[in-house]
N, C-alpha and C positions, 0 to 999 in steps of 0.2 A: 596734616600740615604739608604744604608743598616743600620739597627738599631742594629747590633751586638755590637757596642760600648756601647750600653745602658744596656748590660747584667749586672745583679746585682753582687755586690761583698759582701763578708762577712762584717757584721757590727761590729764595735768595741763598744759593749754595754757599756763598761766602759767609753768611751768618751761621750756617751749620758748622763750617770750619772754625770760626771764631768761638762758637759755643763749645766745641770739643777741646780747643786749646785752653779756654778758661776753666773747663772742668778738670783738666790735667793739672793746671796751676793750683787749683784749690786742693786737690789731693796731695800734691807735694808740700803745699803750705802746712796742711794738717800733720803730715809726717814730720816735718821739721819742727812743728809746734810741740809735739809729744816727746821727741828724743833729744835734741840738742839742749844744752844748758841755757842758751840765750837765743831765743827766736829772733831778736832784733838783728843779730849778726849773721843770720842764715841768708842763703841766696834767695830765699822765697819769703823774706820778711814782709813784703808788701803784696804777697799773693792773695791776701784776703780781699783785695780790691776787685778780684775777679767776680766776687759775689755782687758787687755794685754794678759791674758790667752786665751780669745776668738780669738785674732789675731793669737796667736801661733797655736791654734787648727785649725784655718782656713787654715794656711799654710800647715799643715799636711793633712787635709781632702781634700783640693783641689787637691794636688798632688796625693793622694791615689785614688781619684775618677776619675781623668781625664788624668793623665800622659800617660797612654798607650792607649788612645782612639783617639788621634789626627790623622788627615789625614796626611799621608806622601807619599813619592814616592812609597813606597812598599805597603802602605795601602790606596788605593784610596777611600775606603768607610768609612774612619774614620771621626771623628768630625772636623768640620771647625770652624774658629773663630766665624762666625755668629751663629752657633748652640750653641757654648759655651756661648756666651753673651746672647742669648735668654733663655737658661736654667737658667743662673744665675739671669736674670731679673725676671723670673717667680718664682724663689726660694726666692729672697730677697724683691722684691718691694711690694708684698701684705702687708708685715709688715709695710712698709713705709706709704702706703695708710691708713691702719687700724690705725696707730699711729696718722696720720693727722686728721682722723675723730674723734677719741677719744679726741685728743687735742682741736679740735673745741668745742666739747660738754662740756668739763670740764674747758676750759680756764678761764672763769670769776670766777669759784669757787676757783681758785688758788689765787685770790686776797686777801683771808683771811690770807695768809702766809705773814709775815712781809717782807721777802726778795723780794717779787714780787710786788713792790710798784707801778708799772706802769699799772697793769692789769685793774684797774677800769677806767683808762683814755683812754684805747684803743677803737677805733671805730670798728664797726663790719666788715666793708669792709677791714680794715687792717688785721684783724684776718683771713678772708677768703683768702686774697692775700698771707699772710705768709704761710697758709696751702698749697696753690697752688705751691708756690716757694719751699716749703719743698718736695712736691711730685716730683717736677722736679729736686730735689737734688741741688738747688742753694743756697749756703751759704750766709748769710746776714751779713753786717757790723753792728757794735754796734750802729750806728746812726739809724738803723731801729728796734732796740729793743723795744718791746711793753710789756715786762714782768718785766724788771728790773734786769735781770741776765746777759744780754749782750751776749747771746749764738748765735750760728750759725742759730738757728731758735727758736722763742719764743713759737711755738706751741707744740713742743715735743723735749726738749733739748737733751736727750740722743741719738737722731737719728744721731748726729754727727758721732757716731761710724760706722753707716752703710755707711755714706758718704766716710769714709776712707776705709771701707770694699770694696766698689766699686772700689776705686783706686787700692787696692791690687789685686782684681780679674782681672782688666784690665792689670796691669803690669805682673801678672802671665802669662796670655795668650800671651802677646806680647813679654815678655822679660825673666822673671825668669825661665820659664820651659826649656829654651834653654841653661841655664848656666850649666857648669860642677860643680862637687862637690867642686873642688878647688876654682872656682870663687865664688860659694855660700859661702864658708868658709871665703874668704876675705871680702865679703860684711857683713857677720855676725860680723867679728872682727871690721870693720869700724863702723857699727851701735852700737856695744858695746861701742866704744869710744864716740860716740854721746850721748849714754845713760849716760855714766859717766859724760859727760859735763853737762847734765841736772841735774843729781842727786847732783853733787858736786858744781854746779854753777861755773864751770870754765869759762863759757861764751866765748868759743873759737871764736864764730862768731859775738859776740856783740849784740845778739838779746834777751838775757835773762835780763829782766828789773825789774820784780817784785820780792819781797822777801817772799810773803805769802806762796809760795809753795816750799821753799828751801828744799833741801835734799829729793826730791821726783820727780816723773814724772807726777804729776797732771797737766793736761792741754790738749789742743786740741779742746776745745769746743767753743772758741771765735775767731773771725776773726781778729786776730792781728798777727804780725810777730812772736812774742814769742810763741803764742799758736799754730800757724801753724807748726812751727819748732818742738815743743814738740809733737804735734799730729803725725807727720810723723815719728819721732823717735820711739814713742810708737807703731806705726804700723809696721815699717819695721824690727825692731830688733826681736820681737817675731814671726812675720810672717815668716821671713827667717830662724829662728831657727826651726820652724815647718817644713819647706821645707827640711832643713838639717837632721832633725830627721827621716823624711821619708826615705831619702837616706840611713841612717844608718841601718834602719830596713830591708832594701833590701839586705844587705850584707850577 
């Protein structure tokens, strides 16, 4: 296959800087989440929104990097679905594996944090099993929680965002990249309605049950109907905005 489609494009250095700032904000948010008695009163109470920024950035960057590289009837040497998925796997999955290894090494140390009350009771083989399932990107139900937080994986909780990132990459390759600007616009409006549903607790679909995260979009990291819904809303609204913004910059 001709490698012309791999030719480099100018980098947006400002996006690299914003990505770094967002990453730092997420780290501080999780630190404040674990130790203070009330995350709402911390200086980083809204730091979780940096994750939504990452999703928006992903929508923009994916389109910018790959939109004109796909194989078409006119461009027989362009990128195929297989090459796209292989490149994204190489780009994303080393972080998943590294996160699993660090999670294994530090898992029992997290038992000192009051919120993680199940850590000291976890057997070693369950820790290794959860690390393997995490590497395979298999989300876990709350019944398999071995840390006490109820996340999709007890080994490295924040990896849930990469699980959703994979979904976005797959849908971009199979579906989103084929949509017209009008269709993308309609999807953004629809996702904006769903975001309003989450923020104002309109509960249009009857899946929003808890009150602890009212008037926010906190969620997505637990395997329940409510969190799965919030997670996909948090993914698609900013991701599609990123795709639309890229279209606007091309005009």
